[in-house]
Every structure is written in structure tokens, then in C-alpha cells.
C-alpha positions in Angstrom: -5.1 -3.0 -21.2 -5.0 -4.2 -17.6 -4.6 -8.1 -17.4 -6.7 -9.9 -15.0 -5.8 -8.9 -11.3 -6.7 -10.9 -8.4 -6.3 -9.9 -4.7 -6.3 -12.6 -2.2 -5.1 -13.6 1.3 -2.7 -16.0 -0.5 0.8 -14.4 0.1 3.9 -15.8 1.6 6.0 -13.8 4.2 9.3 -14.4 2.4 8.0 -13.1 -1.0 6.5 -9.9 0.8 9.7 -9.4 2.8 11.9 -9.6 -0.2 9.7 -7.4 -2.4 9.3 -4.7 0.3 12.9 -4.7 1.3 14.0 -4.4 -2.4 11.5 -1.7 -3.3 12.3 0.4 -0.2 16.1 0.0 0.1 16.8 3.1 -1.9 14.7 5.3 0.4 16.0 3.7 3.5 19.6 4.3 2.5 19.1 7.7 1.0 17.3 8.9 4.4 19.9 6.8 6.6 17.2 4.6 8.0 18.2 1.0 9.0 16.0 -1.8 7.6 15.0 -4.3 10.4 13.7 -7.7 9.5 12.6 -8.2 13.1 10.4 -5.0 12.9 8.9 -6.2 9.5 8.1 -9.5 11.0 6.4 -8.0 14.0 4.3 -5.7 11.7 3.5 -8.7 9.5 1.9 -10.4 12.5 -0.4 -7.5 13.2 -1.4 -6.9 9.6 -3.9 -8.3 7.1 -1.7 -9.4 4.4 -2.9 -9.8 0.8 -1.3 -10.9 -2.4 -1.7 -9.2 -5.8 -1.9 -11.6 -8.7 -1.6 -10.9 -12.4 -2.3 -14.0 -14.6 -1.7 -16.5 -11.7 1.7 -14.8 -10.7 2.2 -13.1 -7.5 3.2 -9.5 -8.5 2.7 -7.5 -5.3 1.7 -7.2 -1.7 -0.8 -5.2 0.4 -0.6 -4.9 4.2 -3.5 -3.4 6.0 -4.2 -2.4 9.6 -7.3 -0.8 10.9 -9.0 0.6 13.9 -12.6 1.6 14.6 -12.5 4.5 12.1 -9.7 4.0 9.6 -8.1 1.6 7.3 -4.2 2.0 7.3 -2.2 1.1 4.3 0.9 -0.2 5.8 2.4 -1.4 2.3 1.4 -1.5 -1.3 4.4 -3.0 -3.1 4.5 -4.1 -6.7 7.4 -5.9 -8.6 9.2 -3.1 -10.7 8.4 -4.7 -13.9 4.7 -4.3 -13.4 4.6 -0.8 -11.9 3.0 1.9 -14.1 0.3 -0.6 -15.6 -2.6 0.4 -13.4 -2.1 -2.3 -10.9 -1.5 0.2 -8.1 -4.7 1.9 -8.7 -6.7 -1.2 -9.1 -5.4 -2.2 -5.6 -6.3 1.1 -4.2 -9.8 0.7 -5.7 -10.0 -2.8 -3.9 -8.7 -1.3 -0.6 -11.2 1.5 -0.8 -14.1 -0.9 -1.4 -13.0 -3.1 1.4 -12.8 -0.2 3.8 -16.2 1.1 2.9 -17.7 -2.4 3.4 -16.0 -2.4 6.8 -17.6 0.9 7.5 -14.3 2.9 7.9 -14.4 6.7 7.4 -10.9 7.1 6.0 -7.8 5.5 4.6 -4.4 6.6 5.7 -0.9 5.9 4.7 2.7 7.1 5.2 4.9 7.6 2.1 8.4 9.1 1.5 7.9 12.5 0.0 10.5 11.5 -2.8 8.7 8.4 -3.7 6.9 8.7 -7.0 4.2 6.6 -5.5 2.9 9.8 -3.8 1.4 10.7 -7.3 -0.4 7.5 -7.5 -2.0 8.3 -4.0 -2.9 11.8 -5.0 -4.5 10.5 -8.3 -6.6 8.2 -6.2 -8.1 10.8 -3.7 -5.3 10.9 -1.0 -4.3 14.3 0.3 -1.2 15.1 2.4 -2.3 15.8 6.0 1.0 16.0 7.6 4.6 16.1 6.7 8.2 16.2 7.8 11.5 16.4 6.0 11.1 12.9 4.5 7.7 11.5 5.2 4.0 12.5 4.3 1.0 11.2 6.1 -1.8 10.9 3.5 -5.5 10.4 3.9 -8.5 9.6 1.7 -11.9 10.6 3.2 -14.2 7.7 2.4 -17.3 9.6 3.5 -16.6 12.2 0.9 -14.8 10.2 -1.7 -17.1 7.7 -3.3 -16.1 8.3 -6.9 -14.4 4.9 -7.5 -17.2 2.7 -6.2 
């Protein structure tokens, strides 16, 4: 059973940076990509940053960007010990509802092809639209996909 989950703008930069860097270091190293704290800091400034709380404990971070038509999921990161408990699906439901309230037509994200999170996104209505050797750009059409509201 999913414990109480709350998504709120209360999130610290230091927690988000450490969590994201720790979760992504395997993929960055594997694909020979250098992590840059300055790049993360710059992206943090232009993102809408949200904390994911379970029982009063911050267990994850969401970073969103948007334009006139789309909501872009820049990050959905969870502490390893809470992954696989339905929190990611709960967060995607929240983001979907937020995007629809904001009258966005689609949600978009980029994920490493070898990241198991790709299956979470597929289960939640995302489809691969483009791919290269290591990354996939996925979209969820909000005008067609209203099943989770």
C-alpha cells in the first residue's frame, strides 16, 4: 500500500543536486558524459522544482519546464530505497494533472535507453518519439491520454 505522498515546492537545491547526481552517475559514467554542477545549477534556476514527500520525509525531486504547448519533465528522481513502490507513477499522475490544468497538449522527457525508468514512463502513457544510441525522447499526448485523471 502506498504511504501518503505529498508533492510541494518545498525542496532544497543541495538535496536535489546530490540525489540527481547519485542516481545518474552510473549512466553518465557508462556513456562517457561528464557531470557538470554548473549546468545543473543553471537548469535549476529555470525549472519549476518540486519535492516529493513520503510521511514527512523528502524522498524525491521533480524538475519541470514548460512552453506554450508542452510540459517537459527535466527530472524525476527518487531515493533508491523508495523506488518500485508506486511513487514514480503517483508523481507522473500529479504532473499530468498539473499539465492539463495549465492546458498543455503534451508531456515530454528524455531518458537513457538503458535506464529501467523507461518502463515506468511507458506504463504511464509515454511513447518513444525519437532515439539515438543512448537517449530516447518520449511524449505523452494529453489530448488523447486522459485515463489517469
